[in-house]
Backbone as JSON, one array per atom type, in Angstrom:
{
  "sequence": "XXXXXXXXXXXXXXXXXXXXXXXXXXXXXXXXXXXXXXXXXXXXXXXXXXXXXXXXXXXXXXXXXXXXXXXXXXXXXXXXXXXXXXXXXXXXXXXXXXXXXXXX",
  "N": [[-33.32, -11.91, -25.37], [-33.1, -14.25, -22.76], [-32.45, -13.58, -19.56], [-31.07, -14.83, -16.58], [-31.99, -14.01, -13.35], [-29.95, -12.93, -10.68], [-29.79, -14.31, -7.44], [-30.25, -12.61, -4.39], [-28.81, -12.49, -1.25], [-29.31, -11.91, 2.2], [-27.21, -10.28, 4.64], [-27.55, -11.36, 7.13], [-28.56, -13.93, 6.57], [-26.34, -15.0, 5.3], [-24.43, -14.96, 7.38], [-25.62, -16.71, 9.2], [-25.57, -19.04, 7.72], [-22.82, -19.48, 7.57], [-22.32, -19.88, 10.27], [-23.56, -22.33, 10.59], [-21.69, -23.98, 9.44], [-19.82, -24.28, 11.41], [-20.82, -26.22, 13.03], [-19.88, -28.63, 12.3], [-21.02, -30.23, 10.43], [-21.17, -31.65, 7.1], [-20.2, -29.6, 4.31], [-21.49, -29.84, 1.84], [-23.94, -30.96, 2.56], [-25.11, -28.94, 4.15], [-25.23, -26.88, 2.25], [-27.02, -28.0, 0.42], [-29.35, -28.14, 1.96], [-29.86, -25.41, 2.29], [-30.31, -24.66, -0.27], [-28.28, -23.66, -1.95], [-25.12, -23.29, -3.66], [-22.18, -25.25, -2.95], [-19.8, -23.93, -3.41], [-20.53, -21.24, -3.15], [-21.13, -21.14, -0.46], [-18.6, -21.69, 0.62], [-17.27, -19.37, -0.27], [-18.6, -17.39, 1.19], [-17.79, -18.16, 3.72], [-15.01, -17.71, 3.59], [-15.01, -14.93, 3.14], [-16.13, -14.07, 5.52], [-14.15, -14.85, 7.3], [-12.0, -13.25, 6.43], [-13.01, -10.73, 7.08], [-13.02, -10.84, 9.84], [-10.32, -11.1, 10.43], [-9.26, -8.78, 9.5], [-8.5, -5.23, 9.95], [-10.45, -4.51, 11.72], [-10.93, -6.61, 13.37], [-11.63, -8.93, 16.14], [-10.68, -7.58, 19.22], [-9.19, -6.42, 22.29], [-10.68, -3.69, 24.03], [-9.63, -0.54, 22.96], [-7.16, -1.45, 22.14], [-4.66, -1.49, 19.63], [-3.65, -2.69, 16.5], [-0.35, -3.43, 15.28], [-0.02, -3.04, 12.54], [-2.11, -1.29, 12.01], [-1.26, 0.95, 13.41], [1.05, 1.57, 11.94], [-0.05, 2.15, 9.41], [-1.54, 4.44, 10.07], [0.5, 6.19, 10.85], [1.92, 6.41, 8.44], [-0.01, 7.66, 6.84], [-0.15, 10.09, 8.19], [2.46, 11.08, 7.82], [2.45, 11.4, 5.04], [0.49, 13.38, 4.8], [1.68, 15.5, 6.21], [3.95, 15.93, 4.63], [2.72, 16.83, 2.3], [1.52, 19.18, 3.24], [3.84, 20.59, 3.87], [5.0, 20.89, 1.33], [3.08, 22.57, 0.18], [3.38, 24.84, 1.76], [6.01, 25.56, 1.07], [5.68, 26.24, -1.63], [3.97, 28.39, -1.33], [5.65, 30.16, -0.02], [7.51, 30.7, -2.03], [5.88, 31.98, -3.88], [5.12, 34.23, -2.43], [7.53, 35.45, -2.22], [9.38, 35.0, -0.25], [12.16, 33.36, 1.3], [12.37, 29.85, 1.71], [12.92, 28.11, 4.79], [16.01, 26.46, 5.38], [16.16, 22.93, 5.47], [16.95, 20.84, 8.23], [17.11, 18.17, 8.12], [17.54, 15.69, 5.54]],
  "CA": [[-32.58, -12.9, -24.63], [-33.65, -14.55, -21.45], [-31.38, -13.54, -18.55], [-31.42, -15.37, -15.28], [-31.7, -13.03, -12.31], [-29.15, -13.42, -9.56], [-30.43, -14.25, -6.13], [-29.57, -11.77, -3.42], [-28.95, -13.02, 0.09], [-29.05, -10.9, 3.22], [-26.02, -10.51, 5.45], [-27.96, -12.24, 8.23], [-28.63, -15.28, 6.02], [-24.96, -15.44, 5.06], [-23.76, -15.23, 8.66], [-26.21, -17.91, 9.77], [-25.06, -20.17, 6.93], [-21.43, -19.7, 8.0], [-22.39, -20.45, 11.61], [-23.89, -23.75, 10.44], [-20.46, -24.7, 9.11], [-19.09, -24.52, 12.64], [-21.4, -27.36, 13.72], [-19.14, -29.82, 11.9], [-21.72, -30.96, 9.37], [-20.53, -31.49, 5.78], [-20.58, -28.4, 3.57], [-22.45, -30.22, 0.8], [-25.23, -31.17, 3.21], [-25.64, -27.62, 4.53], [-25.54, -26.16, 1.02], [-28.23, -28.58, -0.16], [-30.45, -27.69, 2.81], [-30.12, -23.99, 2.06], [-30.54, -24.5, -1.72], [-27.21, -22.85, -2.52], [-23.99, -24.13, -4.06], [-21.1, -25.38, -1.97], [-18.82, -22.86, -3.69], [-21.03, -20.0, -2.59], [-20.97, -21.25, 0.99], [-17.18, -21.52, 0.89], [-16.89, -17.97, -0.47], [-19.1, -16.65, 2.34], [-16.93, -18.51, 4.86], [-13.74, -16.99, 3.41], [-15.26, -13.5, 3.32], [-16.33, -13.86, 6.95], [-12.84, -14.98, 7.94], [-11.22, -12.05, 6.1], [-13.57, -9.6, 7.82], [-12.62, -10.96, 11.24], [-8.88, -10.96, 10.53], [-8.9, -7.42, 9.08], [-8.14, -4.25, 10.97], [-11.54, -4.37, 12.67], [-11.14, -7.91, 13.99], [-11.87, -8.89, 17.58], [-9.56, -7.16, 20.06], [-9.57, -5.76, 23.53], [-11.05, -2.29, 23.82], [-8.51, 0.4, 22.97], [-5.94, -2.07, 21.63], [-4.48, -1.29, 18.2], [-2.72, -3.6, 15.84], [0.85, -2.76, 14.8], [-0.25, -2.62, 11.16], [-2.97, -0.1, 12.06], [-0.39, 2.07, 13.82], [1.93, 1.88, 10.82], [-0.87, 2.82, 8.39], [-1.88, 5.78, 10.56], [1.72, 7.0, 10.78], [2.23, 6.69, 7.03], [-0.97, 8.68, 6.4], [0.24, 11.37, 8.79], [3.68, 11.54, 7.15], [2.07, 11.87, 3.71], [-0.23, 14.64, 4.98], [2.65, 16.52, 6.61], [4.77, 16.25, 3.45], [1.89, 17.63, 1.41], [1.42, 20.51, 3.84], [5.16, 21.21, 3.75], [5.15, 21.31, -0.07], [2.21, 23.72, -0.04], [4.0, 26.0, 2.41], [7.17, 25.95, 0.28], [5.19, 26.91, -2.83], [3.43, 29.68, -0.91], [6.8, 31.01, 0.28], [8.08, 31.14, -3.31], [4.93, 32.93, -4.46], [5.17, 35.46, -1.64], [8.85, 36.04, -2.35], [10.24, 34.73, 0.9], [12.96, 32.16, 1.14], [12.02, 28.79, 2.67], [13.97, 27.78, 5.76], [16.7, 25.23, 5.0], [15.83, 21.78, 6.32], [18.08, 20.24, 8.93], [17.14, 16.76, 7.7], [17.42, 15.59, 4.07]],
  "C": [[-33.18, -13.05, -23.24], [-32.52, -14.6, -20.43], [-31.91, -14.07, -17.24], [-31.05, -14.34, -14.22], [-30.91, -13.69, -11.19], [-29.95, -13.31, -8.28], [-29.59, -13.38, -5.22], [-29.86, -12.34, -2.03], [-28.59, -11.93, 1.1], [-27.79, -11.27, 4.0], [-26.34, -11.46, 6.61], [-28.01, -13.69, 7.76], [-27.22, -15.85, 5.82], [-24.26, -15.8, 6.36], [-24.32, -16.48, 9.32], [-25.73, -19.16, 9.02], [-23.63, -20.49, 7.35], [-21.4, -20.3, 9.4], [-22.73, -21.94, 11.56], [-22.65, -24.58, 10.11], [-19.69, -25.08, 10.36], [-19.65, -25.7, 13.43], [-20.68, -28.66, 13.37], [-19.85, -30.66, 10.84], [-21.03, -30.72, 8.04], [-21.09, -30.27, 5.04], [-21.64, -28.73, 2.53], [-23.85, -30.38, 1.38], [-25.89, -29.85, 3.58], [-26.06, -26.84, 3.29], [-26.83, -26.69, 0.39], [-29.46, -28.16, 0.64], [-30.86, -26.26, 2.51], [-30.38, -23.66, 0.59], [-29.54, -23.51, -2.33], [-26.08, -23.79, -2.91], [-22.94, -24.18, -2.94], [-20.07, -24.28, -2.15], [-19.25, -21.54, -3.09], [-20.86, -20.0, -1.07], [-19.51, -21.09, 1.4], [-16.75, -20.05, 0.74], [-17.39, -17.1, 0.68], [-18.23, -16.91, 3.57], [-15.61, -17.75, 4.78], [-13.91, -15.49, 3.62], [-15.45, -13.18, 4.8], [-15.0, -13.92, 7.69], [-11.98, -13.75, 7.68], [-11.71, -10.84, 6.88], [-13.13, -9.64, 9.28], [-11.13, -10.72, 11.41], [-8.43, -9.54, 10.21], [-8.66, -6.49, 10.24], [-9.24, -4.07, 12.01], [-11.87, -5.69, 13.36], [-11.32, -7.8, 15.49], [-10.6, -8.58, 18.36], [-10.09, -6.6, 21.36], [-9.86, -4.29, 23.24], [-9.82, -1.41, 23.93], [-7.22, -0.16, 22.41], [-5.85, -1.87, 20.12], [-3.44, -2.25, 17.68], [-1.51, -2.81, 15.35], [0.69, -2.26, 13.37], [-1.13, -1.38, 11.11], [-2.16, 1.13, 12.43], [0.47, 2.53, 12.66], [1.17, 2.62, 9.72], [-1.19, 4.25, 8.8], [-0.67, 6.7, 10.48], [2.08, 7.35, 9.35], [1.28, 7.74, 6.46], [-0.57, 10.05, 6.93], [1.48, 11.94, 8.12], [3.33, 12.1, 5.77], [1.36, 13.23, 3.81], [0.74, 15.77, 5.33], [3.55, 16.91, 5.44], [4.0, 17.14, 2.48], [1.76, 19.06, 1.95], [2.73, 21.28, 3.69], [5.39, 21.71, 2.32], [4.29, 22.54, -0.37], [2.83, 24.98, 0.57], [5.23, 26.48, 1.63], [6.73, 26.72, -0.97], [4.64, 28.29, -2.48], [4.57, 30.66, -0.61], [7.43, 31.54, -1.0], [7.17, 32.19, -3.93], [5.0, 34.27, -3.73], [6.54, 36.11, -1.65], [9.74, 35.87, -1.16], [11.0, 33.45, 0.66], [12.52, 31.11, 2.14], [13.21, 28.5, 3.57], [14.67, 26.51, 5.29], [16.36, 24.12, 6.0], [17.08, 21.26, 6.99], [18.22, 18.78, 8.57], [16.98, 16.72, 6.18], [16.05, 15.32, 3.6]]
}
């Protein structure tokens, strides 16, 4: 069977293609110039937008998004619960009684 090889584009080429979209020229015209499909150009544009909006998007130095804070706190809570469970199991193995929790 004769398989067609996929073209691979560098990240630099993709970012430059997306920058061309910001000039206001039609997508079809830019895609034709670059010898790529319009759909591919749109997908690169969407991927670029998602990367900018994500947790590493443009912000002032040291500023954290509320969602980032929430994710970090949830990770910490999960880690502390896991550590607590390990300590409870170790206490049972060693024959000591675990301290009763003041919170449920």
